[in-house]
FIKOL-57485 format. One record per residue (C-alpha): residue in one letter; y, z, x. Coordinates in steps of 0.1 Angstrom, whole numbers, plus 2048, in hexadecimal, padded with zeros to 3 digits. Layout:
residues N
aYZX ...
This chain:
residues 1035
mBAC9065E9 kBC59215F4 rBDE9055FB iBDA8F75D8 lBDE9195C7 iBFE9205DB vC0C8FE5D2 fC039025AE gC139255AC lC339195BC lC358FC5A3 lC31915586 lC4E92A594 mC6390B597 gC5F903573 aC6B925566 sC8F91A566 lC898F8557 fC7E900534 gC948F1519 qC9B8F64F4 qC818E34DF tC898CC4C1 rC728C64A3 vC6E8A149C tC6089347C gC5A86F470 tC44855461 vC30839473 tC2B818461 dC1B7F6467 aC377DE46F sC247C1460 dC227CF43C gC357F043C sC16804434 tC13827442 lBFB82E45F pBE584D45F gBD585947F vBF084B497 sBF185E4B8 vC1486D4BF aC1587B4E2 iC318884F9 rC31872517 gC26883537 tC168A1525 tBF68A8512 qC098B24F3 gC0789D4D4 tBFD89A4B0 vBF087F497 tBFF872477 dBF187F457 iBE386B43A nC07860430 gC10855453 rC26874459 yC28889478 eC3A8A8485 iC3D8B34AA sC528CA4BF vC628BA4DE qC7D8BD4F8 pC9D8AA4EE dC9889150B aC7388B505 vC63869500 lC4A8654E3 vC2C84D4E7 fC1E83F4C7 sBFC82E4CA fBE28214B1 iBC480A4B3 gBCF7E64AD mBF47EE4B2 tC0C7EA4CF tC1480C4DF qC388164DB eC4C82F4F0 vC6B83E4DF qC858554EF vC8D8734D9 qCB28774E5 gCB68964D0 rCAC8864AF sC9989A495 vC8C87C481 iC7B85E491 nC6984447C vC5582948E aC47808483 lC297FD499 vC247D84A0 pC017CB49E eBF47C24C1 mBEC79D4C5 vBCC7A24D9 gBBD7C34D0 lBC97E54DC eBE77E74F3 eBD57F6511 vBE3814524 iBD7817548 vBD683855A sBC483357B gBD582D59C lBF883158D aC1484A58B aC0D850566 aBFC83F549 tC0B81C546 pC0880152C rBF77E2538 tC177CE534 kC287E354F lC0D7E1569 aC177D358B vBF37D559A sBD07CA58F iBBF7E557A eBA87DA55E rB9C7F0542 vB7B7EC52F gB7D802510 eB628104F9 eB657F34E1 rB597DB4FC iB3A7F0507 sB2E8024E8 tB1F7E44D5 vB057DF4F0 pB047FF505 aAF97F5528 rADC807539 sAF5815553 aB1A81A556 sB1D7FF570 gB0B7E6559 aB277EB540 lB3E7D6557 qB277B855A gB39798550 kB577AB541 vB6F7AE55E sB7B792574 gB76798599 vB5A7B1593 tB357A9599 vB1A7C158F mAF67BC59C nAD67D059C pAC37CE5BE tAA37CD5A9 gA9A7D3585 eA8B7F558D pA9480E571 gAAE82757C gAB981359A sADD8115A6 sAF27F35A1 tB077E25BB iB2B7DD5AF lB427C55C2 vB677C65BB rB777A55C7 gB6A79A5E9 aB577AC605 tB687C7619 qB4B7D462F iB367C0648 aB1D7DD64D gB1F7F5630 sB217F860A qB397E35F5 nB377FC5D8 pB588095CB lB6282E5C8 iB5783C5A6 iB6A857594 vB5F867574 dB7887C561 gB89884582 aB6888D595 iB608775B3 lB3C86B5AE eB2686F5CD gB058675BC tAF98495A8 lB0B83B58A aAEA835579 dAEA85856B iB0A854557 nB05850532 vB17831526 nB1983E502 dB3185A510 iB4984151F eB6C83D510 sB7782452A lB7281554C eB9080C561 vB8A7F557F vBA57F959A kBA27D95AD gBAA7D35D1 aBBD7E75EC sBDF7E45DC aBD57F35BB sBBD80D5CA aBD58185E6 mBDA8395D4 fBB68425DB gBBA83C601 sB9D83B619 rB8283B5FE aB8F81E5EB gB8C7FF601 nB717F25EA gB867F85CA vB828155B1 iB7181858F vB7F83557A iB6984055D tB78854540 tB60864528 kB6786C503 rB7988A4F7 gB828994D6 kBA688E4D6 gBB587D4B7 aB9F89049E rBB08A2482 dBB08C8484 gB908D7477 vB7F8B5474 fB5E8B0487 nB4D88F48D iB28889495 sB1A8694A3 vAF58624A6 rAE88434B7 nAC38394BB eAB681A4CC fA938104D2 gA857F04E2 mA6D7E04FB nA717D151D qA637AF526 iA6279C546 aA7B780543 kA68767559 kA4776656B yA4375958E dA3473658F lA1473B5A3 n9F97235AF q9DB722597 s9C670A5AD h9B670A5D0 a9AB6F15EB y9876FD5F1 v9666EB5EA l9556F95CC a92F7005CA d91C6E65B5 d91470059B w93671259B q93B70B576 n91D72156E f93074057A s94C74F566 e953770577 f95C761599 t9637405A9 k9447345BC y94D7215DC a93870A5F2 g92F71A613 v92D73D605 t90E7515FD y91176A5E1 p8F97875DA a8E67895B9 g8FB79759D y91C7915AF a93A795598 g9577965B1 g9647AA5CE p9537AC5F1 g92E7A85F8 f92B7825FF s926770620 g93374E62E s95473C62D r966725615 i96970061E i98B6EE61A k9896CD607 e98E6AE61C s9AD6A4608 n9BD6C660E y9CB6C65EB m9CC6E65D7 d9C06D75B7 n99D6E75B1 p99B700594 y990724596 a973730580 r98C74556D v9B174E570 f9C0770568 d9E4776560 h9EB79157A qA10792571 aA0779A54D d9F17B7559 mA0D7C3570 fA2A7BF558 pA1E7C9535 gA427D552D nA4B7F8523 sA6180850A fA8680E50B yA988284F5 tAB683E4F3 nABD85B4DC yAE28654DC vAF687F4C7 aB1A8884CB lB308A24BB sB568A24BD gB738B24AC sB938C64AD qB998EA4A3 gBBB8F94A8 rBC68F44CC tBA38E84D7 nB938C64D7 fB708C14E2 fB558A74E7 tB318AE4EE sB128974F1 fAEE8964F9 eAD9878503 nAB4872508 fAB085151A hA9083F524 eA8D81E537 gA6981653C gA6E7F6550 lA517DD553 lA367EC569 fA127F655F gA0C81B565 tA3082656B dA4783B556 gA6882B562 yA8883F55F dA8F85C547 rAB186D544 nABE88B530 sAE3891530 fAF98AB520 rB1F8A9520 vB3A8C1515 nB5F8B7516 vB798D050A dB9F8CD508 hBB28ED500 rBD78F34FD fBDF917505 sC039104FB dC1B8F34F6 kC1E8F251C lBFD8FC52A sBDC8E9525 lBBA8E6534 nBA28C8534 aB7E8CF53E sB628B6542 nB3E8C0548 lB1E8AC54C yAFB8B6554 vAE189A55A rABC89D562 sAA987D56A hA86874574 tA7B854583 qA5884758B nA5B82B5A4 pA3F8125AB gA2481F5C2 gA1780D5E0 dA25809603 sA447F560C kA477D0604 yA417C9629 nA1F7DB628 gA0F7D4607 gA277DE5EC vA1C7D95C8 fA307BA5C2 fA257AB5E3 nA007B25D9 lA057A45B6 lA137825C0 l9FB77C5DC m9DC7855C8 t9C47675C2 p9C575F59D d99F761596 v99E7865A2 n9977A0588 l9AF7BD58E n99D7D3575 l97B7D6586 e9707FA58F n96E8085B2 p94D8155BF d9568395B7 g960830593 q98682F598 p996812585 h9A67F3594 l9907E95B2 f9A57F05D0 i99C7CF5E3 p9957B75C7 d99C7975DB p9837945F8 w995775605 e9B678760C a9B879C62B t9D67B1622 t9DA7B35FC e9D17D15E7 n9CE7D55C1 p9F17DC5B5 l9E47EC595 y9D08055AA n9EE80F5BE lA0281459E y9E682858E k9DF83E5AD q9FE8435C1 qA1A8595B5 nA3F8535BD lA5686A5AA nA7B8705AC eA8B88D59A rAB189259A sAC88AC58A rAEE8AA58A lB0A8C057E iB2C8B057E gB4C8C2573 aB718BA573 yB8D8D2568 nBB28CB565 lBCC8E655E kBEE8D8554 yC0F8E954F dC2D8D8540 iC4B8E6552 aC638D053F sC608B052B fC6489C54B lC508B2563 nC2E8C1564 vC158CE57D eBEF8CA57E aBD38DC590 kBB28CA591 yB908D459D aB708BE59C yB4E8C15AA eB2B8B15AA nB0C8C65B1 sAEC8B15B3 rAC98B55BF tAAF89A5C5 dA898A05CA vA728845D4 tA4C8875D4 qA3486D5E1 yA0F8775DD n9EF8645E3 p9D08795DA y9B487E5F3 d99E8635E3 t9BA8485E4 y9AC8295F3 q9BB818612 r9B17F9626 a99B7FC645 g9997D764E s9877C7631 a9797E8625 a98880260D v986826618 y99584760C s9B784E61C e9B1873619 g9D3876609 y9F8876611 lA1588C606 yA3A88760B kA5689D5FD fA7B899600 nA968AF5F3 sABC8AA5F5 kAD98BD5E9 iAFD8B15E5 fB1A8C65DD sB3C8B65DC qB5D8C55CF tB818BA5CE aBA08CE5C6 qBC28BE5BF aBE58CA5B7 tBFD8B15A7 vC218AF59C nC29895582 fC4D889579 dC5687355C qC7B86E553 tC92853546 fCB484F557 gCC8838541 lCB6816542 fC9E82155E nC7C82F555 tC6F844572 rC4D853579 aC41864598 kC238785A5 fC1E88D5C3 sBFB89A5CB yBE68AD5E4 lBC08A95E4 vBA58BA5F8 eB808AF5FA dB618C2604 fB3F8B0606 rB1F8C1611 yAFC8B1614 dADC8C261C aABA8B061E fA978B8628 sA778A3629 sA538A9633 sA35892633 gA1189563B s9F0883638 k9CB88B636 f9C58A961F s9AB8C162C v9A38CA608 a9A28B15ED e9B58B75CC l9CE8CE5DF p9EE8BB5E2 tA018D45F9 fA0C8D361D n9F68F2623 a9D88DB61F i9E38C463B s9DE8CA660 p9FE8D1674 a9F68B368A n9F989C66B kA1A8AA65E tA3E8A2667 sA5F8AF659 sA848A965E sAA58B5650 sAC98AC651 qAEB8BB647 eB0E8AE642 kB2F8BE63B iB4D8A7635 lB708B362F aB8F89F626 eBB38A561B nBCA88C60C lBEF88B602 fC008705EE gC1F8685DA iC2684C5C2 lC458405B0 yC48828592 vC6A81B586 dC7280156C yC947F4560 rC977EE53B dC717E853A kC777C754C yC777CC572 iC5C7E257F fC577F25A1 dC3A8075AE gC368175D0 mC208315DF iC15840600 rBF6854609 rBEA866628 dBC586E62C gBB3884644 sB8D885647 sB7289465D lB6187265B fB7D863671 gB7A865696 eB8A8836A7 nBA886E6B3 eBAD85D692 rBAB87A679 yBC886E662 kBD184C654 nBED84063D yBEA82861F fC05819609 rC0E8025ED vC2D7EF5E0 sC2C7DB5C1 gC437CB5A8 aC447B8588 wC5C7A4572 rC567A254D iC66780548 sC62780523 qC7879F520 dC9478B530 iC8E768522 dC837604FF iC67746502 pC597394E1 gC357424DC iC357594FA dC3077E4F1 eC2E78B515 lC34779536 kC3278D557 iC2F78457B rC2679F594 sC1D7A55B9 aC0F7C15CD yC087C95F1 gBF57E75FD tBDA7F7612 aBBA80B60C gB9D815622 qB7981D625 rB6C83B638 pB4F839650 hB3083B63B lB1C852652 fB2887465F sB1586E680 mB2884D688 qB4285E69D yB2A8756B0 eB0F8716CB vAEB86E6BD mACD8766D1 gAA88776CC lA968996CD vA738A16D9 gA698C56D3 gA8D8CE6CD tA988C16EE pAAE8A16F2 sA99886700 sAAB8656FB kACE8576F4 fAD48426D6 qAF88426CB lB188486DE gB3385A6CB nB5584B6C4 kB748616C1 nB898436B8 lB74838699 kB8D82F67D pB88828658 sB87804650 kBA87F8641 sBAD7DF625 tBCF7CF622 eBD57BA603 mBEF7A45F4 eBEC7985D0 vC017855B7 gBFA784592 lC05773572 nC0178254F vC0776E52F dC0277950B fC0975D4F3 lC087524CF rBFF7764C5 kBDB76D4CB fBD57674F0 rBD777B510 fBD576B532 eBD5779555 aBD2768577 vBD1779599 yBCF76D5BC sBC87865D8 iBC27865FE tBB27A460E nBAE7A9633 tB977C663C dB997D0661 dB887EA676 qB657E2669 fB497FA673 lB2F7EA689 nB147FA69E vB1B7E96BF pB007E66DA lB0B7F56FB aB067EA71F sAEC7FE733 hB0780B74B lB1881F72F gB0383E735 gAE3831726 wAF0831702 sAE28166EC yAFD8126D1 qB1F81D6C6 wB3181A6A4 qB518086AA nB6D7F8695 aB647D569F gB6B7BB685 aB7F7AE667 lB7979D646 eB90788630 aB8B78360B kB9E76B5F6 vB9976F5D0 iBA475D5B1 eBA076F590 aBA876456D sBA277254A lBA9766527 gBA677B507 aBAB76D4E5 iBAA7754C0 vB9A7544B5 iB9975D490 dBA977C47F rBA377E45A sB9D79A442 dB77793440 fB7177F461 nB7C787485 wB737754A5 nB7E7834C7 mB777724E8 nB7B77C50C lB7776552A vB7777154F fB7675C56F dB77763594 kB717525B5 aB6F7665D5 vB6C7595F9 tB66771615 kB6776863A iB6177C65B tB8377766C rB7C78D68A lB5C79969C dB5E7AC6BC vB397AA6C3 pB2378B6C8 aB1777A6A9 yAF778A69C qADC787681 tAD87A1666 gAC57A7646 pAC37BD628 qAA77D4633 gAAC7D5658 qA897C665E eA887AA678 aA7979265F dA97798648 kAB278C660 vABB76D64F fAE177364D yAF976B669 iB17780672 kB2F76A685 eB5576868A gB6474C674 eB4674A65D yB43752639 fB34775633 gB11771626 vB08750636 iAE374963E yAD973965F gAB872B669 nAA670A66E dAAC6EB659 wA966CD650 vA9E6A8656 rAA7698634 tAB667763E lAAC65A654 eACF65D665 qAC6681670 mAA467567C aAB3659690 rAC66736A5 qAA66846AF lA8B6696B1 pA6C6736C6 sA6665C6E3 gA5263D6DB tA5D63C6B6 tA776296A2 iA88632682 aA71619670 dA55632677 yA6464B65E vA6A64D639 iA78666620 nA5C67560A sA5D67E5E5 dA6B6A15ED gA88693601 yA7C69B624 vA77683641 iA5267D64B rA3E664660 kA3964464D gA1664263D tA0F66763D eA1A67161A g9FF683607 t9EA688627 v9E56A663E n9FC694656 eA1A69563F lA316AE650 pA576B364F fA6D6B466E kA856CE678 vAA96C6682 lAAE6C76A7 dACE6CF6BB eADE6BA6D6 nAC66C96F0 gAA76C06DC nAA06E46D1 vA9B6EE6AD aABF6F36A0 yACA716694 tAE370D679 kAF3717659 iADC71163B gAEA72561F nB0773B611 tB027575F9 qB267575EC pB287465C9 dB4172A5C2 fB4D73E5A3 kB43755587 mB4C756562 gB4576E545 lB4A766520 sB4777F505 nB4B7794DF sB4D7924C4 lB4B78649F tB4C79B47F fB4779045C kB467A843E gB347C3451 fB1F7AD466 gB267AA48B lB1A7944A7 yB2179A4CC mB177844EA lB1E78650F wB17769525 eB1B76854B wB1B749562 kB1874A587 nB1C728598 gB0F7245BC gB0473E5D5 dAE373C5E8 vAC57535EA yAAB754606 nA8A7545F3 rA7376660B sA5B76D5EF aA547485EB qA4F744610 wA3575F611 lA247515F2 tA20730605 rA10742622 d9F574E60A d9F272E5F6 rA0073F5D7 hA2172C5D1 gA207185B1 mA2D6F85C2 mA0C6F65D5 d9F86F15B5 m9EE6CC5B5 a9D86CE596 g9E16B357D k9F86A0594 p9F467B59B e9E36745BD nA026645CB eA176845C5 k9FF69D5D5 kA076B15F4 t9EF6C360C i9EE6E7616 q9FA6DD638 yA196CE62A fA246EE618 kA19704636 aA316F164C fA4E6FF636 yA3F721637 dA4571F65D vA36741665 nA53752653 nA6E742668 vA8F73F655 nA9371C649 sAA670962F fA88701619 wA8A72460B iAAF723603 eAB47215DE dAD371E5C8 aAD773E5B4 sAEE730599 fAE773D576 lAF373F553 kAE8760542 lAEA76E520 rAF179252B eAF57A350A vAF179A4E5 aAF37B04C6 lAF17AA4A1 yAFB7C748B yB057D1468 dB1E7EC45E mB147F843C pB317FB423 rB3982041C eB3381B3F7 mB0F8143FE fB0983740A aB2784A3FD nB1285E3E4 fAF58633FC aAF288640C kB128913FA gB2787840D tB1E88542F fB1C864440 kB3C85344C gB2B83445A iB0982445F rB02807476 iAE17F547B gADB7DA495 vAC57C84AD vACE7C64D2 gAC37AF4EF rACB7B3514 nAC579952F lAB5782515 lAB9760525 tABD753548 iAC372E54F sABE726573 nAAB71058B yAA172E5A1 tA7C7305A6 gA797555A9 yA7977058F dA9F77158C pABC7615A0 eACD7835A1 vABC7925BF qAC57A85DC tAB07BF5F1 tACA7D95FB eAE07F05E6 gB057ED5ED tB097C95F6 qB057A85E3 fB09792601 fAE679560E aAD57825F2 yAB07845FD dA927825E6 fA747945F2 mA5A7A25D9 gA727B85C5 yA707C85A3 pA797AB58B nA967AE572 yA8B7AE54E rA987AA52A tA997C350F fA977BF4E9 sAA07DD4D3 aAAC7EA4B2 sAC78044AD lAD381B492 eAF482D493 lAFF84847B kB21859479 fB28879466 
């Protein structure tokens, strides 16, 4: 911090001799299409925070330096920059923009730059594209709207974090999530807590070339969020906006489960309605379900699962009743003298789907203030306080009886609402025929899993204009967050003891973490025109300080019931742990932008990063960018072409090691004494480095259409891999090394259009497309299996040099007679085999019998082949949004299409193990189409990874839809003395429709945050749809 204050002080002294005589400029701004005056036009001095707006007659007045450049901007008009050149009167005619507002981009550049002058890929999503259907989270606001960006939720769990992928993969072992910056503050926590209603714009800085300015944290791209402020309001005028939305959540699709069984029924089974009576089983008098019988069920001779149950419950309806969704939002903004402000409050509730859980609640309070101390000195302050509460599903992990696991495996005739012997609701073991399942409703009712989080985020920018062409800035930003997690099972919580239910005697777990991160930055900005050359430059020094402190404790078996404290647990049954991290970094960069006559554009920058996360011998790394563009349409007049530009960029960015411990030795401790060696340190550990080349084409034509196409190649070297070590290396098991490389080739395209533009009817359309292919080009370790959760059963993905990233390897099944001919068992001929109705080779004459079994593909040695069976990377993705307005009515729709990309459906595989998969239900099928239990169990294959469970995850989704009505002002002009400025009522739908052949809840699945390439479905919280109504008032 001392360094920054010194630099800032010197810069102020430098400016003392550079002040110049100011000139007062007046003028009128008109609409070039009809000559009418334009009130409310922003008139700003380029490179400063100074500015004004035109009055009701389109007039303005402003004091400037004689060599200043004025920037005139207005919604729906092309932004114009005009050199003052000593003039006192400047009248401007703004030209209507052919496709909406001429966008000005600020992120990753030397200065704010019109979209037409960009030489790199940065895309802006403004408030107008996100306010009609505010997403549940800030990340969701990007879904389907930006080419090259994929947003996915690991599960539908309320308050969960989304995974954001910008272009292709850059990390083999680590998160693909981009760097997130909110009002200048680097976000260390989840994006789920950011209120979408506060957002003015999101800027997506794509790829290494565009994000080079952010250095070693930007290898995955950057998303810069700018929140609303009070700028643009007339002096003394205050605006109030109130928005309320209320709706309900509903499961979009239920799992297709088996409603039949293969057991012999008792002769009098139809006389019993409270349970299914089987032959071979003796029931006590008055039996109504649960344990207490003797004997065993008998499988039918046919082995077909086509016998009915005495009754069938819809367990999924009990589990997913659907909960409410609502948001209450109020914002106040305005301008008073030299001060602009924006403040807001939000009360947000996302109840999710589950029985007995509250879901996610959030309260946020924001205060943004901009103050001009003088014409040269200004301060921008952004402040956000958020408090959230999440109640997650109870129950153990999905591998040990989680609630979704228990739900799907439960036999359909089991009543989940029977009482336990002690009077507790939801009989703990309602299904006596299942050896592992528990009542999911009981676990949701009894077990507590709470997460409470508070965050304070602030960003402050002090700016001093030394001259019209030179200013200095001092920035400080921080995030202070605390997370508290409590898991509590009371003393009388049931657990399994074999087939019996006994009290667990309780369990308590508490976790607390604190994060404090801060950054300080000093910047010099230069903006000057030399003849026909426009020049902008920035030089900046940034320091970062990150601190993390965590403590956890757990214990079981309370000595006193109803006393949920660690004091009531024996020391022998308690464990605790703690951890601390402190990470420091310093960064220095400079960037230069030059254009000649607005036609030929050059942009170059260099950055040097130092971080304590880098190995001791690799503490500093350099990053750079060079880019250029030619606005052909400024040189050549092409009929129908409004803007034609070609551009190219080449640059580098990096990704820091994601764990502080990766460069150091890690040992196990027993009683505070080192006892075992785990990880060998690495002083040479470097950040991964992404090097990207991209070329792009931008065409605006016929004053209605805007097209962009980009092709990029990114090579990310020095991948972080935890490499197994040979035993002779001191007994250490692993070491983090830079041991691999990825290559991503990406094609992006977008088309925006004003389809119809009339006084009473407008139709705007936006189409985005992308195709990304990522390969592992280098791997310095032997090929290995991996999975999303680190469990051995999850290791369905294969990391191998030369392979696509995200491929699935396992066993395949013989599907053609040609394949079978290559691996005929001795004593058989190909005439002994046929292809069955499912497309698999079987022995001739066995179809529909217990002997109908598929064959696995063998290798050249006669062993079961281990081969590629799937690829999670999609062929392409598309998003289509349409916005239509007609006389106050509006309709908005967003569709998203993903073509290709596989998912490994482990849920379906486990359901087959327990005879619960819907494909096993043979009731109502013709006899010649029925399959036996043994046939399906062959594909279950004791959880071995095989191609039967590979499913195409293609989908077409209606992501968002809204129908609204803006009431004419004359309808309420006399109401409440004209207080209201606008009233909008509407209905909103989210995730309403999914068209897909995927058999699970939703084809958008992943089991790990941070990566979309391990598409693996295993008993997760399903995504859901929301129907709601909204009311928005403006005062």
